[in-house]
C-alpha positions in Angstrom: -8.6 6.4 15.9 -12.4 6.0 16.1 -12.4 2.5 14.7 -10.1 1.3 17.5 -12.2 2.9 20.2 -15.4 1.5 18.7 -13.9 -1.9 18.8 -13.0 -1.4 22.5 -9.3 -1.7 21.9 -6.6 0.1 23.7 -3.5 1.3 21.8 -1.5 -1.5 23.4 -4.1 -4.2 22.5 -4.2 -3.0 18.9 -0.4 -2.9 18.7 -0.3 -6.5 19.9 -2.9 -7.7 17.4 -1.0 -5.9 14.6 2.4 -7.1 15.7 3.8 -3.6 16.0 4.9 -1.4 19.0 2.4 0.8 20.8 4.5 3.8 19.6 3.4 3.0 16.0 -0.3 3.2 17.0 0.4 6.5 18.8 2.2 8.0 15.8 -0.5 7.0 13.4 -3.2 8.4 15.6 -1.2 11.7 16.0 -0.8 11.9 12.2 3.0 11.5 12.5 3.2 8.2 10.7 1.4 8.3 7.4 2.9 5.2 5.9 0.2 3.1 4.1 1.9 -0.1 5.2 1.5 0.8 8.9 -2.1 1.9 8.4 -2.9 -1.3 6.4 -1.4 -3.4 9.2 -3.5 -1.7 11.9 -6.7 -1.8 9.9 -6.2 -5.5 9.1 -5.8 -6.3 12.8 -9.2 -4.7 13.4 -10.8 -6.6 10.5 -11.0 -3.5 8.2 -9.7 -2.7 4.7 -8.3 0.7 3.7 -10.4 2.8 1.3 -8.6 5.5 -0.7 -10.7 8.5 -1.6 -9.3 11.4 -3.7 -10.8 14.9 -3.6 -9.6 18.3 -4.8 -8.2 20.7 -2.3 -10.6 23.4 -3.4 -13.2 24.0 -6.0 -10.7 26.3 -7.8 -8.4 23.3 -8.3 -11.0 21.8 -10.7 -11.7 24.9 -12.8 -10.4 25.0 -16.3 -8.1 28.0 -17.2 
């Protein structure tokens, strides 16, 4: 997680700030934990807010039949 590294935090330090286990941080960074609640908790501990952006998978997905 680039934000964590930019803030100079180890996975353990972020986990402590967020009140979660280090394994949660590892799973989020590996893409194995995609729960919004976990991500929000980690972001809040770093002083960040989540931003949701939606985009089509391909240009063909947006074409009318």
